[in-house]
N, CA, C and O atoms as a Maestro MAE file, in Angstrom:
{
 s_m_m2io_version
 :::
 2.0.0
}

f_m_ct {
 s_m_title
 :::
 protein
 m_atom[356] {
  # First column is atom index #
  i_m_mmod_type
  r_m_x_coord
  r_m_y_coord
  r_m_z_coord
  i_m_residue_number
  s_m_chain_name
  s_m_pdb_residue_name
  s_m_pdb_atom_name
  i_m_atomic_number
  :::
  1 25 109.107 118.719 102.234 1 A "MET " " N  " 7
  2 3 109.386 119.623 103.305 1 A "MET " " CA " 6
  3 2 110.214 120.771 102.743 1 A "MET " " C  " 6
  4 15 111.167 120.565 101.991 1 A "MET " " O  " 8
  5 25 109.837 121.960 103.117 2 A "VAL " " N  " 7
  6 3 110.516 123.143 102.611 2 A "VAL " " CA " 6
  7 2 111.094 123.921 103.785 2 A "VAL " " C  " 6
  8 15 110.406 124.173 104.774 2 A "VAL " " O  " 8
  9 25 112.361 124.298 103.669 3 A "GLY " " N  " 7
  10 3 113.003 125.151 104.655 3 A "GLY " " CA " 6
  11 2 113.135 126.550 104.089 3 A "GLY " " C  " 6
  12 15 113.337 126.719 102.887 3 A "GLY " " O  " 8
  13 25 113.023 127.552 104.943 4 A "ILE " " N  " 7
  14 3 113.169 128.939 104.504 4 A "ILE " " CA " 6
  15 2 114.392 129.521 105.187 4 A "ILE " " C  " 6
  16 15 114.459 129.593 106.414 4 A "ILE " " O  " 8
  17 25 115.362 129.937 104.375 5 A "LEU " " N  " 7
  18 3 116.599 130.521 104.889 5 A "LEU " " CA " 6
  19 2 116.365 131.963 105.325 5 A "LEU " " C  " 6
  20 15 115.338 132.551 104.985 5 A "LEU " " O  " 8
  21 25 117.299 132.537 106.072 6 A "GLU " " N  " 7
  22 3 117.185 133.929 106.500 6 A "GLU " " CA " 6
  23 2 117.021 134.872 105.317 6 A "GLU " " C  " 6
  24 15 116.383 135.918 105.439 6 A "GLU " " O  " 8
  25 25 117.594 134.508 104.175 7 A "SER " " N  " 7
  26 3 117.492 135.338 102.969 7 A "SER " " CA " 6
  27 2 116.109 135.253 102.329 7 A "SER " " C  " 6
  28 15 115.800 136.020 101.416 7 A "SER " " O  " 8
  29 25 115.271 134.324 102.803 8 A "GLY " " N  " 7
  30 3 113.950 134.124 102.208 8 A "GLY " " CA " 6
  31 2 113.931 133.008 101.176 8 A "GLY " " C  " 6
  32 15 112.866 132.587 100.724 8 A "GLY " " O  " 8
  33 25 115.120 132.529 100.805 9 A "GLU " " N  " 7
  34 3 115.205 131.439 99.827 9 A "GLU " " CA " 6
  35 2 114.597 130.167 100.418 9 A "GLU " " C  " 6
  36 15 114.801 129.849 101.589 9 A "GLU " " O  " 8
  37 25 113.857 129.460 99.594 10 A "ARG " " N  " 7
  38 3 113.242 128.205 100.013 10 A "ARG " " CA " 6
  39 2 114.082 127.045 99.500 10 A "ARG " " C  " 6
  40 15 114.499 127.027 98.342 10 A "ARG " " O  " 8
  41 25 114.327 126.063 100.391 11 A "ILE " " N  " 7
  42 3 115.105 124.895 99.991 11 A "ILE " " CA " 6
  43 2 114.324 123.623 100.313 11 A "ILE " " C  " 6
  44 15 113.573 123.563 101.286 11 A "ILE " " O  " 8
  45 25 114.518 122.617 99.477 12 A "ASP " " N  " 7
  46 3 113.831 121.338 99.630 12 A "ASP " " CA " 6
  47 2 114.547 120.492 100.673 12 A "ASP " " C  " 6
  48 15 115.717 120.151 100.497 12 A "ASP " " O  " 8
  49 25 113.855 120.148 101.764 13 A "LEU " " N  " 7
  50 3 114.414 119.313 102.829 13 A "LEU " " CA " 6
  51 2 113.779 117.928 102.859 13 A "LEU " " C  " 6
  52 15 113.999 117.167 103.801 13 A "LEU " " O  " 8
  53 25 113.002 117.600 101.848 14 A "THR " " N  " 7
  54 3 112.265 116.340 101.832 14 A "THR " " CA " 6
  55 2 113.175 115.141 102.043 14 A "THR " " C  " 6
  56 15 112.835 114.241 102.812 14 A "THR " " O  " 8
  57 25 114.313 115.110 101.383 15 A "GLY " " N  " 7
  58 3 115.205 113.965 101.461 15 A "GLY " " CA " 6
  59 2 115.811 113.726 102.826 15 A "GLY " " C  " 6
  60 15 116.150 112.590 103.160 15 A "GLY " " O  " 8
  61 25 115.955 114.774 103.625 16 A "GLU " " N  " 7
  62 3 116.564 114.606 104.944 16 A "GLU " " CA " 6
  63 2 115.552 114.642 106.088 16 A "GLU " " C  " 6
  64 15 115.924 114.421 107.240 16 A "GLU " " O  " 8
  65 25 114.295 114.914 105.797 17 A "ALA " " N  " 7
  66 3 113.281 115.013 106.846 17 A "ALA " " CA " 6
  67 2 112.949 113.636 107.423 17 A "ALA " " C  " 6
  68 15 112.768 112.662 106.692 17 A "ALA " " O  " 8
  69 25 112.875 113.584 108.751 18 A "GLU " " N  " 7
  70 3 112.449 112.380 109.466 18 A "GLU " " CA " 6
  71 2 111.044 112.653 109.997 18 A "GLU " " C  " 6
  72 15 110.796 113.694 110.605 18 A "GLU " " O  " 8
  73 25 110.126 111.711 109.764 19 A "VAL " " N  " 7
  74 3 108.743 111.870 110.225 19 A "VAL " " CA " 6
  75 2 108.423 110.744 111.191 19 A "VAL " " C  " 6
  76 15 108.543 109.567 110.854 19 A "VAL " " O  " 8
  77 25 108.013 111.121 112.404 20 A "ASP " " N  " 7
  78 3 107.625 110.152 113.428 20 A "ASP " " CA " 6
  79 2 106.101 110.117 113.489 20 A "ASP " " C  " 6
  80 15 105.464 111.127 113.791 20 A "ASP " " O  " 8
  81 25 105.520 108.959 113.202 21 A "THR " " N  " 7
  82 3 104.062 108.816 113.221 21 A "THR " " CA " 6
  83 2 103.549 108.206 114.522 21 A "THR " " C  " 6
  84 15 102.357 107.919 114.633 21 A "THR " " O  " 8
  85 25 104.426 108.001 115.515 22 A "THR " " N  " 7
  86 3 104.020 107.417 116.798 22 A "THR " " CA " 6
  87 2 102.888 108.243 117.402 22 A "THR " " C  " 6
  88 15 103.028 109.453 117.580 22 A "THR " " O  " 8
  89 25 101.781 107.601 117.715 23 A "GLY " " N  " 7
  90 3 100.639 108.289 118.298 23 A "GLY " " CA " 6
  91 2 99.682 108.878 117.285 23 A "GLY " " C  " 6
  92 15 98.595 109.322 117.655 23 A "GLY " " O  " 8
  93 25 100.057 108.894 116.016 24 A "ALA " " N  " 7
  94 3 99.166 109.391 114.967 24 A "ALA " " CA " 6
  95 2 98.443 108.203 114.337 24 A "ALA " " C  " 6
  96 15 99.006 107.110 114.268 24 A "ALA " " O  " 8
  97 25 97.224 108.393 113.882 25 A "PRO " " N  " 7
  98 3 96.463 107.286 113.297 25 A "PRO " " CA " 6
  99 2 96.823 107.034 111.839 25 A "PRO " " C  " 6
  100 15 95.946 106.804 111.006 25 A "PRO " " O  " 8
  101 25 98.125 107.078 111.534 26 A "VAL " " N  " 7
  102 3 98.606 106.879 110.163 26 A "VAL " " CA " 6
  103 2 99.918 106.108 110.164 26 A "VAL " " C  " 6
  104 15 100.597 105.996 111.185 26 A "VAL " " O  " 8
  105 25 100.255 105.582 108.996 27 A "GLU " " N  " 7
  106 3 101.582 105.008 108.793 27 A "GLU " " CA " 6
  107 2 102.095 105.535 107.460 27 A "GLU " " C  " 6
  108 15 101.319 105.823 106.549 27 A "GLU " " O  " 8
  109 25 103.409 105.657 107.363 28 A "ARG " " N  " 7
  110 3 104.031 106.173 106.141 28 A "ARG " " CA " 6
  111 2 104.574 105.008 105.349 28 A "ARG " " C  " 6
  112 15 105.366 104.213 105.854 28 A "ARG " " O  " 8
  113 25 104.143 104.912 104.104 29 A "GLY " " N  " 7
  114 3 104.605 103.847 103.232 29 A "GLY " " CA " 6
  115 2 105.929 104.182 102.583 29 A "GLY " " C  " 6
  116 15 106.409 105.313 102.669 29 A "GLY " " O  " 8
  117 25 106.518 103.192 101.932 30 A "ASP " " N  " 7
  118 3 107.787 103.391 101.222 30 A "ASP " " CA " 6
  119 2 107.659 104.419 100.109 30 A "ASP " " C  " 6
  120 15 108.653 105.016 99.696 30 A "ASP " " O  " 8
  121 25 106.429 104.631 99.617 31 A "ASP " " N  " 7
  122 3 106.198 105.592 98.539 31 A "ASP " " CA " 6
  123 2 106.053 107.028 99.049 31 A "ASP " " C  " 6
  124 15 105.875 107.953 98.257 31 A "ASP " " O  " 8
  125 25 106.131 107.218 100.387 32 A "GLY " " N  " 7
  126 3 106.025 108.552 100.962 32 A "GLY " " CA " 6
  127 2 104.615 108.963 101.323 32 A "GLY " " C  " 6
  128 15 104.415 110.011 101.938 32 A "GLY " " O  " 8
  129 25 103.637 108.161 100.955 33 A "TYR " " N  " 7
  130 3 102.246 108.477 101.263 33 A "TYR " " CA " 6
  131 2 101.891 108.011 102.662 33 A "TYR " " C  " 6
  132 15 102.392 106.991 103.136 33 A "TYR " " O  " 8
  133 25 101.014 108.775 103.325 34 A "PHE " " N  " 7
  134 3 100.521 108.433 104.652 34 A "PHE " " CA " 6
  135 2 99.168 107.757 104.500 34 A "PHE " " C  " 6
  136 15 98.268 108.287 103.849 34 A "PHE " " O  " 8
  137 25 99.031 106.587 105.104 35 A "THR " " N  " 7
  138 3 97.798 105.821 105.029 35 A "THR " " CA " 6
  139 2 97.196 105.720 106.425 35 A "THR " " C  " 6
  140 15 97.892 105.355 107.373 35 A "THR " " O  " 8
  141 25 95.902 106.042 106.563 36 A "PRO " " N  " 7
  142 3 95.262 105.929 107.874 36 A "PRO " " CA " 6
  143 2 95.284 104.500 108.393 36 A "PRO " " C  " 6
  144 15 95.153 103.549 107.622 36 A "PRO " " O  " 8
  145 25 95.449 104.351 109.696 37 A "THR " " N  " 7
  146 3 95.381 103.043 110.334 37 A "THR " " CA " 6
  147 2 94.067 102.904 111.090 37 A "THR " " C  " 6
  148 15 93.772 101.840 111.635 37 A "THR " " O  " 8
  149 25 93.278 103.969 111.127 38 A "GLY " " N  " 7
  150 3 91.985 103.981 111.787 38 A "GLY " " CA " 6
  151 2 91.586 105.411 112.082 38 A "GLY " " C  " 6
  152 15 92.397 106.332 111.980 38 A "GLY " " O  " 8
  153 25 90.319 105.588 112.450 39 A "ALA " " N  " 7
  154 3 89.839 106.931 112.790 39 A "ALA " " CA " 6
  155 2 90.470 107.395 114.101 39 A "ALA " " C  " 6
  156 15 90.719 106.588 114.997 39 A "ALA " " O  " 8
  157 25 90.724 108.685 114.206 40 A "GLY " " N  " 7
  158 3 91.277 109.247 115.429 40 A "GLY " " CA " 6
  159 2 92.097 110.489 115.151 40 A "GLY " " C  " 6
  160 15 92.183 110.952 114.014 40 A "GLY " " O  " 8
  161 25 92.692 111.018 116.193 41 A "SER " " N  " 7
  162 3 93.529 112.210 116.090 41 A "SER " " CA " 6
  163 2 94.885 111.947 116.718 41 A "SER " " C  " 6
  164 15 95.024 111.076 117.577 41 A "SER " " O  " 8
  165 25 95.863 112.686 116.293 42 A "GLY " " N  " 7
  166 3 97.218 112.573 116.811 42 A "GLY " " CA " 6
  167 2 98.070 113.624 116.142 42 A "GLY " " C  " 6
  168 15 97.566 114.659 115.705 42 A "GLY " " O  " 8
  169 25 99.358 113.362 116.060 43 A "ALA " " N  " 7
  170 3 100.259 114.333 115.445 43 A "ALA " " CA " 6
  171 2 101.442 113.626 114.812 43 A "ALA " " C  " 6
  172 15 101.881 112.575 115.280 43 A "ALA " " O  " 8
  173 25 101.949 114.214 113.747 44 A "LEU " " N  " 7
  174 3 103.213 113.797 113.149 44 A "LEU " " CA " 6
  175 2 104.285 114.717 113.716 44 A "LEU " " C  " 6
  176 15 104.045 115.911 113.892 44 A "LEU " " O  " 8
  177 25 105.446 114.183 113.999 45 A "THR " " N  " 7
  178 3 106.582 115.001 114.403 45 A "THR " " CA " 6
  179 2 107.591 114.949 113.262 45 A "THR " " C  " 6
  180 15 108.055 113.878 112.871 45 A "THR " " O  " 8
  181 25 107.918 116.112 112.742 46 A "VAL " " N  " 7
  182 3 108.813 116.215 111.594 46 A "VAL " " CA " 6
  183 2 110.096 116.900 112.035 46 A "VAL " " C  " 6
  184 15 110.054 117.961 112.658 46 A "VAL " " O  " 8
  185 25 111.249 116.292 111.712 47 A "GLU " " N  " 7
  186 3 112.537 116.874 112.047 47 A "GLU " " CA " 6
  187 2 113.366 117.004 110.777 47 A "GLU " " C  " 6
  188 15 113.518 116.046 110.019 47 A "GLU " " O  " 8
  189 25 113.898 118.196 110.555 48 A "ALA " " N  " 7
  190 3 114.763 118.453 109.398 48 A "ALA " " CA " 6
  191 2 115.642 119.657 109.710 48 A "ALA " " C  " 6
  192 15 115.192 120.614 110.339 48 A "ALA " " O  " 8
  193 25 116.870 119.608 109.280 49 A "ALA " " N  " 7
  194 3 117.825 120.707 109.440 49 A "ALA " " CA " 6
  195 2 117.945 121.160 110.895 49 A "ALA " " C  " 6
  196 15 118.142 122.345 111.165 49 A "ALA " " O  " 8
  197 25 117.827 120.222 111.826 50 A "GLY " " N  " 7
  198 3 117.972 120.536 113.237 50 A "GLY " " CA " 6
  199 2 116.750 121.175 113.879 50 A "GLY " " C  " 6
  200 15 116.796 121.561 115.047 50 A "GLY " " O  " 8
  201 25 115.669 121.288 113.137 51 A "LEU " " N  " 7
  202 3 114.432 121.864 113.662 51 A "LEU " " CA " 6
  203 2 113.363 120.789 113.744 51 A "LEU " " C  " 6
  204 15 113.406 119.804 113.008 51 A "LEU " " O  " 8
  205 25 112.397 120.982 114.646 52 A "THR " " N  " 7
  206 3 111.312 120.021 114.813 52 A "THR " " CA " 6
  207 2 109.979 120.751 114.739 52 A "THR " " C  " 6
  208 15 109.824 121.838 115.295 52 A "THR " " O  " 8
  209 25 109.014 120.140 114.047 53 A "ALA " " N  " 7
  210 3 107.660 120.690 113.966 53 A "ALA " " CA " 6
  211 2 106.670 119.579 114.260 53 A "ALA " " C  " 6
  212 15 106.920 118.413 113.955 53 A "ALA " " O  " 8
  213 25 105.549 119.949 114.852 54 A "THR " " N  " 7
  214 3 104.474 119.002 115.116 54 A "THR " " CA " 6
  215 2 103.292 119.369 114.231 54 A "THR " " C  " 6
  216 15 102.863 120.522 114.190 54 A "THR " " O  " 8
  217 25 102.771 118.369 113.525 55 A "VAL " " N  " 7
  218 3 101.666 118.574 112.593 55 A "VAL " " CA " 6
  219 2 100.468 117.768 113.074 55 A "VAL " " C  " 6
  220 15 100.523 116.539 113.088 55 A "VAL " " O  " 8
  221 25 99.375 118.440 113.472 56 A "PRO " " N  " 7
  222 3 98.199 117.693 113.919 56 A "PRO " " CA " 6
  223 2 97.569 116.917 112.769 56 A "PRO " " C  " 6
  224 15 97.543 117.386 111.631 56 A "PRO " " O  " 8
  225 25 97.060 115.719 113.080 57 A "VAL " " N  " 7
  226 3 96.429 114.854 112.076 57 A "VAL " " CA " 6
  227 2 95.116 114.339 112.642 57 A "VAL " " C  " 6
  228 15 95.062 113.882 113.784 57 A "VAL " " O  " 8
  229 25 94.053 114.415 111.840 58 A "THR " " N  " 7
  230 3 92.771 113.820 112.206 58 A "THR " " CA " 6
  231 2 92.316 112.946 111.054 58 A "THR " " C  " 6
  232 15 92.328 113.372 109.899 58 A "THR " " O  " 8
  233 25 91.917 111.727 111.369 59 A "VAL " " N  " 7
  234 3 91.395 110.800 110.368 59 A "VAL " " CA " 6
  235 2 89.942 110.530 110.717 59 A "VAL " " C  " 6
  236 15 89.621 110.160 111.846 59 A "VAL " " O  " 8
  237 25 89.066 110.718 109.739 60 A "GLN " " N  " 7
  238 3 87.655 110.423 109.907 60 A "GLN " " CA " 6
  239 2 87.260 109.384 108.878 60 A "GLN " " C  " 6
  240 15 87.687 109.458 107.726 60 A "GLN " " O  " 8
  241 25 86.457 108.428 109.276 61 A "ALA " " N  " 7
  242 3 85.947 107.430 108.344 61 A "ALA " " CA " 6
  243 2 84.819 108.069 107.548 61 A "ALA " " C  " 6
  244 15 83.720 108.271 108.066 61 A "ALA " " O  " 8
  245 25 85.095 108.387 106.288 62 A "THR " " N  " 7
  246 3 84.101 109.065 105.468 62 A "THR " " CA " 6
  247 2 83.547 108.173 104.366 62 A "THR " " C  " 6
  248 15 82.566 108.533 103.715 62 A "THR " " O  " 8
  249 25 84.160 107.014 104.150 63 A "GLY " " N  " 7
  250 3 83.732 106.150 103.067 63 A "GLY " " CA " 6
  251 2 84.325 106.539 101.729 63 A "GLY " " C  " 6
  252 15 84.041 105.904 100.713 63 A "GLY " " O  " 8
  253 25 85.160 107.594 101.718 64 A "THR " " N  " 7
  254 3 85.813 108.004 100.482 64 A "THR " " CA " 6
  255 2 87.208 107.419 100.447 64 A "THR " " C  " 6
  256 15 87.725 106.974 101.472 64 A "THR " " O  " 8
  257 25 87.816 107.415 99.284 65 A "THR " " N  " 7
  258 3 89.176 106.911 99.165 65 A "THR " " CA " 6
  259 2 90.067 107.952 98.516 65 A "THR " " C  " 6
  260 15 89.794 108.426 97.413 65 A "THR " " O  " 8
  261 25 91.107 108.292 99.197 66 A "ASN " " N  " 7
  262 3 92.152 109.233 98.788 66 A "ASN " " CA " 6
  263 2 93.325 109.022 99.725 66 A "ASN " " C  " 6
  264 15 93.268 108.126 100.567 66 A "ASN " " O  " 8
  265 25 94.386 109.807 99.616 67 A "SER " " N  " 7
  266 3 95.466 109.783 100.592 67 A "SER " " CA " 6
  267 2 96.155 111.128 100.595 67 A "SER " " C  " 6
  268 15 95.791 112.028 99.839 67 A "SER " " O  " 8
  269 25 97.153 111.259 101.451 68 A "ALA " " N  " 7
  270 3 97.885 112.517 101.524 68 A "ALA " " CA " 6
  271 2 99.373 112.241 101.515 68 A "ALA " " C  " 6
  272 15 99.841 111.210 101.996 68 A "ALA " " O  " 8
  273 25 100.103 113.194 100.954 69 A "GLN " " N  " 7
  274 3 101.558 113.148 100.990 69 A "GLN " " CA " 6
  275 2 102.014 114.566 101.262 69 A "GLN " " C  " 6
  276 15 101.449 115.514 100.717 69 A "GLN " " O  " 8
  277 25 103.019 114.724 102.090 70 A "LEU " " N  " 7
  278 3 103.548 116.055 102.302 70 A "LEU " " CA " 6
  279 2 104.222 116.487 101.015 70 A "LEU " " C  " 6
  280 15 105.092 115.785 100.501 70 A "LEU " " O  " 8
  281 25 103.824 117.638 100.492 71 A "GLY " " N  " 7
  282 3 104.256 118.048 99.166 71 A "GLY " " CA " 6
  283 2 105.469 118.949 99.154 71 A "GLY " " C  " 6
  284 15 106.006 119.321 100.198 71 A "GLY " " O  " 8
  285 25 105.895 119.299 97.928 72 A "ARG " " N  " 7
  286 3 107.073 120.142 97.730 72 A "ARG " " CA " 6
  287 2 106.760 121.240 96.726 72 A "ARG " " C  " 6
  288 15 107.475 121.384 95.735 72 A "ARG " " O  " 8
  289 25 105.724 122.006 96.956 73 A "CYS " " N  " 7
  290 3 105.341 123.012 95.967 73 A "CYS " " CA " 6
  291 2 106.033 124.349 96.200 73 A "CYS " " C  " 6
  292 15 105.812 125.290 95.437 73 A "CYS " " O  " 8
  293 25 106.859 124.455 97.226 74 A "GLY " " N  " 7
  294 3 107.485 125.736 97.537 74 A "GLY " " CA " 6
  295 2 106.651 126.552 98.515 74 A "GLY " " C  " 6
  296 15 107.077 127.627 98.937 74 A "GLY " " O  " 8
  297 25 105.489 126.067 98.876 75 A "GLN " " N  " 7
  298 3 104.618 126.763 99.815 75 A "GLN " " CA " 6
  299 2 104.654 126.119 101.193 75 A "GLN " " C  " 6
  300 15 103.910 126.539 102.079 75 A "GLN " " O  " 8
  301 25 105.494 125.117 101.397 76 A "GLY " " N  " 7
  302 3 105.539 124.412 102.670 76 A "GLY " " CA " 6
  303 2 104.823 123.085 102.554 76 A "GLY " " C  " 6
  304 15 104.356 122.713 101.477 76 A "GLY " " O  " 8
  305 25 104.737 122.369 103.666 77 A "ALA " " N  " 7
  306 3 104.107 121.054 103.653 77 A "ALA " " CA " 6
  307 2 102.597 121.196 103.500 77 A "ALA " " C  " 6
  308 15 101.973 122.050 104.129 77 A "ALA " " O  " 8
  309 25 102.033 120.362 102.669 78 A "HIS " " N  " 7
  310 3 100.592 120.356 102.477 78 A "HIS " " CA " 6
  311 2 100.180 118.992 101.949 78 A "HIS " " C  " 6
  312 15 101.030 118.177 101.592 78 A "HIS " " O  " 8
  313 25 98.896 118.746 101.901 79 A "GLY " " N  " 7
  314 3 98.406 117.459 101.404 79 A "GLY " " CA " 6
  315 2 98.296 117.452 99.894 79 A "GLY " " C  " 6
  316 15 97.895 118.452 99.298 79 A "GLY " " O  " 8
  317 25 98.644 116.349 99.269 80 A "ARG " " N  " 7
  318 3 98.438 116.133 97.850 80 A "ARG " " CA " 6
  319 2 97.546 114.903 97.734 80 A "ARG " " C  " 6
  320 15 97.846 113.874 98.340 80 A "ARG " " O  " 8
  321 25 96.469 114.983 96.980 81 A "ARG " " N  " 7
  322 3 95.504 113.897 96.936 81 A "ARG " " CA " 6
  323 2 95.838 112.847 95.884 81 A "ARG " " C  " 6
  324 15 96.345 113.153 94.804 81 A "ARG " " O  " 8
  325 25 95.540 111.620 96.229 82 A "ARG " " N  " 7
  326 3 95.501 110.494 95.293 82 A "ARG " " CA " 6
  327 2 94.178 109.823 95.525 82 A "ARG " " C  " 6
  328 15 93.646 109.892 96.633 82 A "ARG " " O  " 8
  329 25 93.625 109.174 94.523 83 A "HIS " " N  " 7
  330 3 92.269 108.666 94.634 83 A "HIS " " CA " 6
  331 2 92.178 107.178 94.929 83 A "HIS " " C  " 6
  332 15 91.117 106.589 94.724 83 A "HIS " " O  " 8
  333 25 93.231 106.556 95.396 84 A "ASP " " N  " 7
  334 3 93.155 105.125 95.654 84 A "ASP " " CA " 6
  335 2 93.363 104.766 97.115 84 A "ASP " " C  " 6
  336 15 93.511 103.588 97.440 84 A "ASP " " O  " 8
  337 25 93.379 105.758 98.011 85 A "ARG " " N  " 7
  338 3 93.584 105.496 99.434 85 A "ARG " " CA " 6
  339 2 92.749 106.466 100.264 85 A "ARG " " C  " 6
  340 15 92.332 107.499 99.739 85 A "ARG " " O  " 8
  341 25 92.486 106.176 101.544 86 A "PRO " " N  " 7
  342 3 91.721 107.098 102.390 86 A "PRO " " CA " 6
  343 2 92.431 108.447 102.541 86 A "PRO " " C  " 6
  344 15 93.660 108.521 102.561 86 A "PRO " " O  " 8
  345 25 91.646 109.488 102.645 87 A "TRP " " N  " 7
  346 3 92.161 110.863 102.730 87 A "TRP " " CA " 6
  347 2 92.375 111.281 104.167 87 A "TRP " " C  " 6
  348 15 91.555 110.960 105.027 87 A "TRP " " O  " 8
  349 25 93.443 111.981 104.447 88 A "LEU " " N  " 7
  350 3 93.718 112.532 105.779 88 A "LEU " " CA " 6
  351 2 93.186 113.939 105.845 88 A "LEU " " C  " 6
  352 15 93.457 114.739 104.949 88 A "LEU " " O  " 8
  353 25 92.431 114.271 106.886 89 A "LEU " " N  " 7
  354 3 91.907 115.623 107.042 89 A "LEU " " CA " 6
  355 2 92.863 116.480 107.838 89 A "LEU " " C  " 6
  356 15 92.588 117.657 108.073 89 A "LEU " " O  " 8
  :::
 }
 m_bond[355] {
  # First column is bond index #
  i_m_from
  i_m_to
  i_m_order
  :::
  1 1 2 1
  2 2 3 1
  3 3 4 2
  4 3 5 1
  5 5 6 1
  6 6 7 1
  7 7 8 2
  8 7 9 1
  9 9 10 1
  10 10 11 1
  11 11 12 2
  12 11 13 1
  13 13 14 1
  14 14 15 1
  15 15 16 2
  16 15 17 1
  17 17 18 1
  18 18 19 1
  19 19 20 2
  20 19 21 1
  21 21 22 1
  22 22 23 1
  23 23 24 2
  24 23 25 1
  25 25 26 1
  26 26 27 1
  27 27 28 2
  28 27 29 1
  29 29 30 1
  30 30 31 1
  31 31 32 2
  32 31 33 1
  33 33 34 1
  34 34 35 1
  35 35 36 2
  36 35 37 1
  37 37 38 1
  38 38 39 1
  39 39 40 2
  40 39 41 1
  41 41 42 1
  42 42 43 1
  43 43 44 2
  44 43 45 1
  45 45 46 1
  46 46 47 1
  47 47 48 2
  48 47 49 1
  49 49 50 1
  50 50 51 1
  51 51 52 2
  52 51 53 1
  53 53 54 1
  54 54 55 1
  55 55 56 2
  56 55 57 1
  57 57 58 1
  58 58 59 1
  59 59 60 2
  60 59 61 1
  61 61 62 1
  62 62 63 1
  63 63 64 2
  64 63 65 1
  65 65 66 1
  66 66 67 1
  67 67 68 2
  68 67 69 1
  69 69 70 1
  70 70 71 1
  71 71 72 2
  72 71 73 1
  73 73 74 1
  74 74 75 1
  75 75 76 2
  76 75 77 1
  77 77 78 1
  78 78 79 1
  79 79 80 2
  80 79 81 1
  81 81 82 1
  82 82 83 1
  83 83 84 2
  84 83 85 1
  85 85 86 1
  86 86 87 1
  87 87 88 2
  88 87 89 1
  89 89 90 1
  90 90 91 1
  91 91 92 2
  92 91 93 1
  93 93 94 1
  94 94 95 1
  95 95 96 2
  96 95 97 1
  97 97 98 1
  98 98 99 1
  99 99 100 2
  100 99 101 1
  101 101 102 1
  102 102 103 1
  103 103 104 2
  104 103 105 1
  105 105 106 1
  106 106 107 1
  107 107 108 2
  108 107 109 1
  109 109 110 1
  110 110 111 1
  111 111 112 2
  112 111 113 1
  113 113 114 1
  114 114 115 1
  115 115 116 2
  116 115 117 1
  117 117 118 1
  118 118 119 1
  119 119 120 2
  120 119 121 1
  121 121 122 1
  122 122 123 1
  123 123 124 2
  124 123 125 1
  125 125 126 1
  126 126 127 1
  127 127 128 2
  128 127 129 1
  129 129 130 1
  130 130 131 1
  131 131 132 2
  132 131 133 1
  133 133 134 1
  134 134 135 1
  135 135 136 2
  136 135 137 1
  137 137 138 1
  138 138 139 1
  139 139 140 2
  140 139 141 1
  141 141 142 1
  142 142 143 1
  143 143 144 2
  144 143 145 1
  145 145 146 1
  146 146 147 1
  147 147 148 2
  148 147 149 1
  149 149 150 1
  150 150 151 1
  151 151 152 2
  152 151 153 1
  153 153 154 1
  154 154 155 1
  155 155 156 2
  156 155 157 1
  157 157 158 1
  158 158 159 1
  159 159 160 2
  160 159 161 1
  161 161 162 1
  162 162 163 1
  163 163 164 2
  164 163 165 1
  165 165 166 1
  166 166 167 1
  167 167 168 2
  168 167 169 1
  169 169 170 1
  170 170 171 1
  171 171 172 2
  172 171 173 1
  173 173 174 1
  174 174 175 1
  175 175 176 2
  176 175 177 1
  177 177 178 1
  178 178 179 1
  179 179 180 2
  180 179 181 1
  181 181 182 1
  182 182 183 1
  183 183 184 2
  184 183 185 1
  185 185 186 1
  186 186 187 1
  187 187 188 2
  188 187 189 1
  189 189 190 1
  190 190 191 1
  191 191 192 2
  192 191 193 1
  193 193 194 1
  194 194 195 1
  195 195 196 2
  196 195 197 1
  197 197 198 1
  198 198 199 1
  199 199 200 2
  200 199 201 1
  201 201 202 1
  202 202 203 1
  203 203 204 2
  204 203 205 1
  205 205 206 1
  206 206 207 1
  207 207 208 2
  208 207 209 1
  209 209 210 1
  210 210 211 1
  211 211 212 2
  212 211 213 1
  213 213 214 1
  214 214 215 1
  215 215 216 2
  216 215 217 1
  217 217 218 1
  218 218 219 1
  219 219 220 2
  220 219 221 1
  221 221 222 1
  222 222 223 1
  223 223 224 2
  224 223 225 1
  225 225 226 1
  226 226 227 1
  227 227 228 2
  228 227 229 1
  229 229 230 1
  230 230 231 1
  231 231 232 2
  232 231 233 1
  233 233 234 1
  234 234 235 1
  235 235 236 2
  236 235 237 1
  237 237 238 1
  238 238 239 1
  239 239 240 2
  240 239 241 1
  241 241 242 1
  242 242 243 1
  243 243 244 2
  244 243 245 1
  245 245 246 1
  246 246 247 1
  247 247 248 2
  248 247 249 1
  249 249 250 1
  250 250 251 1
  251 251 252 2
  252 251 253 1
  253 253 254 1
  254 254 255 1
  255 255 256 2
  256 255 257 1
  257 257 258 1
  258 258 259 1
  259 259 260 2
  260 259 261 1
  261 261 262 1
  262 262 263 1
  263 263 264 2
  264 263 265 1
  265 265 266 1
  266 266 267 1
  267 267 268 2
  268 267 269 1
  269 269 270 1
  270 270 271 1
  271 271 272 2
  272 271 273 1
  273 273 274 1
  274 274 275 1
  275 275 276 2
  276 275 277 1
  277 277 278 1
  278 278 279 1
  279 279 280 2
  280 279 281 1
  281 281 282 1
  282 282 283 1
  283 283 284 2
  284 283 285 1
  285 285 286 1
  286 286 287 1
  287 287 288 2
  288 287 289 1
  289 289 290 1
  290 290 291 1
  291 291 292 2
  292 291 293 1
  293 293 294 1
  294 294 295 1
  295 295 296 2
  296 295 297 1
  297 297 298 1
  298 298 299 1
  299 299 300 2
  300 299 301 1
  301 301 302 1
  302 302 303 1
  303 303 304 2
  304 303 305 1
  305 305 306 1
  306 306 307 1
  307 307 308 2
  308 307 309 1
  309 309 310 1
  310 310 311 1
  311 311 312 2
  312 311 313 1
  313 313 314 1
  314 314 315 1
  315 315 316 2
  316 315 317 1
  317 317 318 1
  318 318 319 1
  319 319 320 2
  320 319 321 1
  321 321 322 1
  322 322 323 1
  323 323 324 2
  324 323 325 1
  325 325 326 1
  326 326 327 1
  327 327 328 2
  328 327 329 1
  329 329 330 1
  330 330 331 1
  331 331 332 2
  332 331 333 1
  333 333 334 1
  334 334 335 1
  335 335 336 2
  336 335 337 1
  337 337 338 1
  338 338 339 1
  339 339 340 2
  340 339 341 1
  341 341 342 1
  342 342 343 1
  343 343 344 2
  344 343 345 1
  345 345 346 1
  346 346 347 1
  347 347 348 2
  348 347 349 1
  349 349 350 1
  350 350 351 1
  351 351 352 2
  352 351 353 1
  353 353 354 1
  354 354 355 1
  355 355 356 2
  :::
 }
}
């Protein structure tokens, strides 16, 4: 999770971010990766630095295996692929 200060500086909020998966077809593992619990749509609610964001999530059964993790590339939250778990669209 990346926060953007008024100065434009980007800061890493990953360590303090709370992610609520209630209602989303995923669960978050201890490794930080999100694993689908079944096909469907929902949303993740992310809270960090006193702000809250809602991230829509859709899981489709495609027969492929990958997964997603919210990344820290400095561009904001995005999916990072791994090839041993189902992929989140």
